[in-house]
C-alpha positions as CSV (number, residue, x, y, z in Angstrom):
1,M,8.0,-5.2,13.2
2,G,8.6,-2.2,13.6
3,T,7.3,0.6,15.8
4,K,4.6,2.3,12.5
5,E,3.8,-1.5,12.1
6,K,3.3,-2.3,15.3
7,I,1.0,1.0,16.4
8,L,-1.3,-0.3,13.3
9,A,-1.3,-3.9,14.6
10,V,-2.3,-2.8,18.2
11,A,-4.7,-0.2,17.2
12,L,-6.9,-2.7,14.6
13,N,-6.7,-4.9,17.2
14,L,-8.3,-2.6,19.5
15,F,-10.7,-1.0,17.2
16,N,-11.7,-4.0,16.6
17,E,-12.6,-5.2,20.0
18,E,-13.5,-1.7,21.3
19,G,-15.0,0.3,18.6
20,T,-13.0,3.2,17.3
21,Q,-15.1,5.9,19.9
22,K,-13.8,4.4,22.9
23,I,-10.1,4.1,21.7
24,T,-8.0,7.2,22.0
25,T,-4.1,7.6,21.2
26,N,-3.0,7.6,24.4
27,H,-4.6,4.1,25.0
28,I,-2.7,2.6,21.6
29,A,0.3,4.0,22.9
30,K,-0.4,2.4,26.3
31,A,-1.0,-1.1,24.5
32,A,2.4,-0.6,22.0
33,Q,4.2,0.3,25.0
34,I,5.5,3.4,23.6
35,S,5.5,6.7,24.6
36,P,2.5,9.5,23.3
37,G,4.8,11.1,21.1
38,N,6.6,8.0,19.8
39,L,3.1,7.1,18.1
40,Y,2.8,11.0,17.1
41,Y,6.6,11.0,15.1
42,H,4.1,8.4,13.3
43,F,1.1,9.7,13.0
44,K,-0.6,12.9,13.9
45,N,-3.8,11.6,15.5
46,K,-6.0,8.6,15.4
47,E,-7.7,9.6,11.6
48,Q,-4.3,9.3,10.2
49,I,-3.9,5.4,11.9
50,I,-7.5,5.1,10.6
51,C,-6.8,6.4,7.1
52,E,-3.3,4.1,7.0
53,L,-5.5,1.1,7.8
54,Y,-7.9,1.2,5.5
55,M,-4.7,1.6,3.0
56,L,-3.5,-1.5,4.1
57,M,-7.0,-2.8,3.5
58,R,-7.4,-2.1,0.0
59,E,-4.0,-3.5,-0.8
60,K,-4.9,-6.9,0.9
61,I,-8.4,-7.3,-1.2
62,G,-6.5,-5.5,-4.1
63,F,-9.7,-5.4,-6.3
64,E,-7.9,-2.9,-8.6
65,E,-4.6,-5.0,-9.8
66,M,-6.5,-8.5,-10.0
67,D,-7.7,-9.5,-12.8
68,L,-11.5,-10.8,-13.7
69,P,-12.1,-14.5,-12.5
70,E,-12.0,-16.5,-15.3
71,D,-15.1,-18.6,-13.8
72,L,-17.9,-18.5,-11.4
73,C,-16.0,-20.6,-8.9
74,Q,-13.0,-17.8,-9.4
75,A,-15.3,-15.3,-8.4
76,L,-17.0,-17.2,-5.1
77,L,-13.6,-18.0,-3.9
78,Y,-12.2,-14.6,-4.1
79,C,-15.8,-13.4,-2.5
80,R,-15.2,-15.2,0.4
81,Y,-11.6,-14.0,0.8
82,V,-12.5,-10.3,0.4
83,A,-15.3,-11.5,3.6
84,S,-12.1,-13.0,5.5
85,V,-10.2,-9.6,5.1
86,W,-13.0,-7.6,5.7
87,W,-13.4,-10.0,8.9
88,E,-10.0,-8.6,10.4
89,F,-10.7,-5.0,9.8
90,R,-14.1,-5.5,10.8
91,F,-14.0,-2.0,12.5
92,F,-14.6,-1.0,9.2
93,R,-17.8,-2.9,8.0
94,K,-19.2,-1.7,11.5
95,E,-18.6,2.2,11.7
96,M,-17.8,3.1,8.4
97,M,-20.8,5.5,8.2
98,V,-19.1,7.4,11.0
99,L,-15.6,7.0,9.8
100,I,-16.5,8.6,6.4
101,E,-18.2,11.5,8.0
102,K,-15.6,12.4,10.3
103,D,-12.9,12.4,7.8
104,G,-13.1,13.7,4.2
105,K,-9.7,11.9,3.0
106,L,-11.0,9.3,3.9
107,K,-14.5,9.5,2.7
108,R,-12.9,10.3,-0.8
109,M,-10.9,7.3,-0.8
110,V,-13.8,4.9,0.0
111,I,-16.4,6.5,-2.6
112,T,-13.8,6.3,-5.1
113,D,-13.4,2.9,-4.5
114,N,-17.0,1.6,-4.0
115,R,-17.3,3.4,-7.4
116,T,-14.6,0.8,-8.8
117,Q,-16.1,-2.0,-7.3
118,L,-19.0,-1.1,-8.9
119,E,-18.1,-1.0,-12.2
120,K,-15.8,-4.4,-11.9
121,L,-18.7,-6.3,-10.5
122,G,-20.4,-5.0,-13.6
123,H,-17.3,-5.9,-15.9
124,L,-17.6,-9.3,-14.1
125,I,-20.9,-10.3,-14.6
126,E,-20.7,-9.5,-17.9
127,H,-17.4,-11.8,-18.3
128,L,-19.6,-14.6,-17.0
129,L,-22.8,-13.8,-19.0
130,N,-20.3,-14.1,-22.4
131,E,-18.8,-17.3,-21.4
132,G,-22.2,-18.8,-20.8
133,Y,-22.1,-19.4,-17.1
134,L,-25.4,-17.1,-16.7
135,R,-28.3,-17.1,-18.0
136,K,-29.3,-14.0,-20.1
137,S,-32.0,-13.6,-18.0
138,V,-29.8,-12.3,-15.8
139,E,-29.4,-8.7,-17.4
140,E,-32.7,-8.1,-16.0
141,A,-31.3,-8.4,-12.9
142,N,-29.2,-5.5,-11.1
143,L,-26.9,-7.6,-9.2
144,P,-23.8,-5.7,-9.1
145,T,-25.6,-3.4,-6.5
146,L,-27.5,-6.4,-4.7
147,I,-23.8,-7.5,-4.0
148,M,-22.8,-4.0,-3.4
149,M,-25.1,-4.1,-1.4
150,F,-24.8,-7.3,0.7
151,S,-21.2,-6.9,0.6
152,Q,-21.3,-3.2,2.5
153,F,-24.0,-3.6,4.8
154,W,-23.9,-7.3,6.4
155,M,-22.0,-6.3,9.4
156,P,-24.5,-3.6,10.2
157,Y,-27.3,-5.5,9.2
158,L,-26.4,-8.6,11.8
159,Q,-26.0,-5.6,14.4
160,L,-29.1,-4.6,13.4
161,M,-30.7,-8.2,14.1
162,D,-29.2,-8.8,17.6
163,Q,-27.3,-11.7,16.4
164,N,-23.3,-12.7,17.2
165,I,-20.8,-11.0,15.0
166,D,-18.1,-13.6,15.3
167,K,-15.5,-14.6,12.0
168,E,-18.7,-17.3,11.0
169,H,-21.4,-15.4,10.5
170,A,-19.6,-12.7,8.7
171,L,-18.2,-15.2,6.3
172,E,-22.1,-16.1,5.6
173,V,-21.9,-12.8,3.2
174,A,-19.9,-15.4,1.0
175,T,-23.1,-17.4,1.2
176,E,-25.6,-14.7,0.9
177,V,-23.3,-13.5,-3.1
178,K,-24.0,-17.0,-4.2
179,R,-27.7,-17.3,-3.7
180,I,-27.9,-13.9,-5.2
181,F,-26.5,-16.1,-8.8
182,L,-28.6,-19.1,-8.3
183,P,-31.6,-18.1,-10.4
184,Y,-29.3,-17.1,-13.2
185,L,-26.8,-20.3,-13.2
186,S,-26.9,-21.8,-16.5
187,E,-25.7,-25.8,-16.8
188,K,-22.4,-24.9,-17.6
189,A,-22.5,-22.8,-14.0
190,K,-23.7,-25.7,-12.1
191,L,-21.2,-28.2,-13.1
192,N,-18.4,-25.5,-12.7
193,L,-19.7,-25.0,-8.7
194,K,-19.6,-28.9,-8.0
195,T,-16.7,-29.3,-8.6
196,C,-15.2,-26.1,-6.7
197,K,-14.4,-26.3,-3.5
198,G,-14.9,-23.9,-0.3
199,V,-17.8,-22.0,-1.5
């Protein structure tokens, strides 16, 4: 692992454990066992580190390059995978509103990505409807927006309800997304889920 990668790994751990507000570049340098000058050689400030971590997260999620899931099982498994990546980078889920107001570059990336995600969710719902996994009544619901709301604000909801934010609770968002689909499932979809492991 190179110095830049080490800085990112250490920063991610500190941000997840302590939050970005409590952590300075000096804290990161000390935990990474490097000098502050060495850190500044790779990153000019904490905001640049946060932006780099965001880009790593979005690359790991890969929703821009990913083809649409073939069936409901694949869609829900991908949802659970995304939830696991969000847990890995959980400080973003907890602090996103604050972070984007502090950094215009990050704000532009996040808004662009969210709009792309919402558009792809619309295509996914249309695909599942056309393939017979969803009943036509789904057209009257705004599932893409509901799914986005759950996915974006699940961890803040847990915080506001004073619930433990551990990995198990964080991954429950995938179960909540599955529940959104339940009223609209066709018999084909129900059969598909019966053979689907991990959702």
